[in-house]
C-alpha positions in Angstrom: -22.1 -10.3 12.6 -24.7 -7.7 11.9 -24.3 -4.2 13.4 -28.0 -4.2 14.1 -27.5 -6.8 16.8 -24.7 -5.6 19.2 -23.4 -8.5 21.3 -23.1 -6.4 24.4 -25.6 -4.1 26.1 -23.5 -1.0 26.8 -25.6 2.1 27.1 -26.9 1.4 30.6 -23.5 0.5 31.9 -21.4 3.6 31.0 -21.5 7.2 31.8 -23.5 9.7 29.7 -20.2 11.2 28.6 -18.9 7.9 27.4 -22.1 7.1 25.6 -22.0 10.4 23.7 -18.4 9.7 22.7 -19.4 6.2 21.5 -22.2 7.6 19.4 -20.0 10.3 17.9 -17.2 7.8 17.1 -19.6 5.3 15.6 -20.9 8.1 13.5 -17.4 8.9 12.3 -16.8 5.3 11.2 -20.1 5.3 9.3 -19.2 8.6 7.6 -15.8 7.3 6.6 -17.6 4.4 4.9 -20.2 6.6 3.2 -17.4 8.8 1.8 -15.5 5.8 0.5 -12.4 6.3 2.6 -12.5 2.9 4.4 -10.2 0.1 3.6 -12.3 -3.0 4.5 -11.5 -3.4 8.2 -7.9 -2.1 8.1 -7.9 1.4 9.3 -8.9 2.9 12.6 -10.3 5.9 14.6 -9.9 6.2 18.3 -11.5 8.5 20.8 -10.6 9.1 24.4 -13.3 8.3 27.0 -13.8 11.6 28.9 -12.3 11.7 32.3 -10.4 8.4 32.0 -7.3 6.8 30.6 -9.4 4.6 28.4 -10.0 4.7 24.6 -12.5 3.4 22.2 -11.5 1.7 18.9 -13.2 -0.3 16.2 -13.9 -4.1 16.7 -11.3 -5.5 14.3 -13.2 -7.5 11.7 -16.3 -5.4 11.4 -16.7 -3.2 8.4 -17.0 0.5 9.2 -20.6 0.5 7.8 -21.5 -2.0 10.5 -20.0 -0.3 13.6 -22.3 0.9 16.3 -21.9 2.8 19.6 -22.2 -0.5 21.5 -19.8 -2.5 19.4 -16.8 -0.2 19.9 -14.1 -1.8 22.1 -12.9 0.0 25.2 -9.2 -0.4 25.8 -6.5 0.9 28.1 -3.3 2.7 27.2 -1.6 -0.6 26.5 -4.3 -1.7 24.1 -5.8 -4.3 26.5 -9.6 -4.6 26.6 -11.3 -3.0 29.6 -14.7 -4.5 28.7 -15.1 -7.9 27.2 -15.6 -8.0 23.4 -15.7 -11.0 21.0 -13.5 -8.9 18.6 -9.8 -8.3 18.7 -8.1 -4.9 18.4 -5.9 -4.1 15.3 -2.3 -4.2 16.7 -1.0 -1.7 14.1 -3.9 0.5 14.9 -3.1 1.0 18.5 0.6 1.3 17.9 -0.1 4.5 16.0 -2.9 5.8 18.2 -1.4 5.0 21.6 1.7 7.1 21.0 -0.4 10.0 19.7 -2.8 9.9 22.6 0.1 9.5 25.0 2.0 12.5 23.7 -0.9 14.8 22.9 -3.2 15.4 25.8 -5.4 17.6 23.5 -6.0 14.5 21.3 -9.6 13.6 22.0 -9.8 11.7 18.7 -7.2 10.4 16.3 -8.4 9.4 12.8 -6.3 7.4 10.3 -7.3 6.4 6.7 -5.8 4.6 3.7 -7.9 6.4 1.1 -6.8 6.0 -2.5 -6.2 9.7 -3.1 -4.5 10.2 0.3 -2.1 7.3 -0.3 -1.5 8.6 -3.9 -0.4 12.0 -2.6 1.6 10.4 0.3 3.7 8.7 -2.4 4.5 11.9 -4.3 7.9 13.3 -3.4 6.7 16.9 -3.2 3.9 16.0 -0.8 0.8 18.2 -0.6 1.0 21.1 -3.0 -0.4 24.6 -2.3 -2.9 24.6 -5.1 -6.3 24.6 -3.6 -8.3 26.2 -0.8 -8.4 22.8 1.0 -4.6 22.5 0.8 -4.4 26.1 2.1 -5.9 25.0 5.4 -4.0 21.7 5.6 -0.6 23.3 5.0 -1.0 25.5 8.0 -0.6 22.5 10.3 1.0 19.5 8.3 3.7 17.1 9.2 5.2 14.1 7.3 6.3 10.7 8.6 8.4 8.3 6.5 7.2 4.8 5.9 8.6 2.1 8.1 6.4 -0.8 7.2 3.2 -1.9 8.9 3.1 0.1 12.2 3.8 -2.8 14.6 7.1 -1.8 16.1 7.4 0.0 19.4 10.6 1.8 18.3 8.6 3.7 15.6 6.5 5.5 18.2 9.0 8.3 19.1 9.5 9.1 15.4 5.7 9.3 14.9 5.4 11.6 17.9 8.3 13.8 16.6 6.9 14.1 13.1 3.4 14.9 14.3 4.6 17.4 16.9 1.7 19.8 17.7 0.2 19.6 14.2 -3.4 18.6 13.2 -2.5 16.8 10.0 0.1 14.1 9.4 0.9 12.5 6.0 2.2 9.0 6.5 4.4 8.5 3.5 3.4 5.6 1.2 0.7 4.8 3.7 -2.2 7.3 4.3 -3.5 10.2 6.3 -3.9 11.0 10.0 -5.7 13.8 11.8 -5.8 14.8 15.4 -8.7 16.7 17.0 -10.0 17.6 20.4 -13.3 16.0 19.5 -14.5 13.4 17.0 -16.2 16.2 15.1 -12.9 18.2 14.9 -10.9 15.2 13.7 -13.5 14.3 11.1 -13.7 17.8 9.6 -9.9 17.9 9.4 -9.9 14.5 7.6 -12.6 15.7 5.2 -10.4 18.7 4.3 -7.2 16.6 4.1 -8.8 14.1 1.8 -10.4 16.8 -0.4 -7.0 18.5 -0.8 -5.4 15.2 -1.9 -8.3 14.5 -4.3 -7.9 17.9 -5.9 -4.2 17.4 -6.3 -4.5 14.0 -8.0 -7.0 15.4 -10.5 -5.1 18.6 -11.1 -1.9 16.7 -11.8 -3.7 14.3 -14.2 -4.9 17.2 -16.3 -2.0 19.7 -16.3 1.7 19.8 -15.6 1.5 23.5 -14.6 0.0 24.4 -11.3 -0.9 27.8 -9.9 0.6 27.8 -6.4 -0.9 29.9 -3.6 1.6 32.5 -2.5 3.2 32.1 1.0 1.7 35.4 2.1 -1.7 34.0 1.5 -0.9 30.6 3.1 0.0 32.5 6.3 -3.6 33.6 6.7 -4.9 30.0 6.9 -5.1 29.4 10.7 -7.0 32.6 11.4 -9.4 32.2 8.4 -10.2 28.6 9.4 -11.5 29.8 12.7 -13.6 32.5 11.1 -15.1 30.3 8.4 -16.1 27.5 10.8 -17.4 30.0 13.4 -14.8 29.0 15.9 -13.4 25.8 14.5 -13.7 22.4 16.1 -16.1 20.9 13.6 -19.1 21.9 15.7 -20.7 23.8 12.8 -21.0 20.8 10.5 -21.3 17.9 12.9 -25.0 18.2 13.7 -25.8 18.2 10.0 -23.6 15.1 9.4 -25.4 13.3 12.3 -28.8 14.2 10.7 -27.5 12.7 7.4 -26.6 9.5 9.1 -30.0 9.4 10.9 -31.5 9.3 7.4 -29.1 7.0 5.7 -27.5 4.7 8.4 -29.4 5.2 11.6 -28.2 2.1 13.5 -24.9 3.7 14.3 -26.3 5.1 17.5 -27.5 1.7 18.8 
């Protein structure tokens, strides 16, 4: 099914706030595809519909490059569809996302990827190393969660919540990366930095066995410096430019 022909007319039937969230979330899916972090149809990004207990998630079976604001599926806290859609919802996707959204009321958007570099670092025993400016930011708010198979089991949820805690970044061992943000923009910027840190590490380890670690006294500056360099944090600095890029390269996301 083509993303240029959504099966349901949505814009006129939802609030302005929900429509804006839909457009931003569809943009995030397209940007993940443009950056090569997608895994066919097998990962997921969710966003909370403002002022409700509902969430938006990808229609399972559509490539990320096809997803539009109208094609996103609206679900409740149990993963059940609120609005009819011809597409199912990835059960593993909402196992992960439902527990994060349920535990973290600041989680406006939860992003999960299976990027090659992210999975590679998640399989390394030492985890993310303090060897780059990107890692400098990630390490200020990073948790780890051990692999328990495909995330289908309810009993894994408390351990996911425990391992994430109040952090922005979660490395899912042998699996991939996860970020939490108050907005879609915030979660996407966090994932961009996380993925970059992993890519740098994979390349650095392939070229040398001796790394120059960033001292702990410098790592301790990360949270404050992140706010300063992004003019307040939250991804708002870069998001308008990313949307303009999509308007040039993949404009149907907002339909």
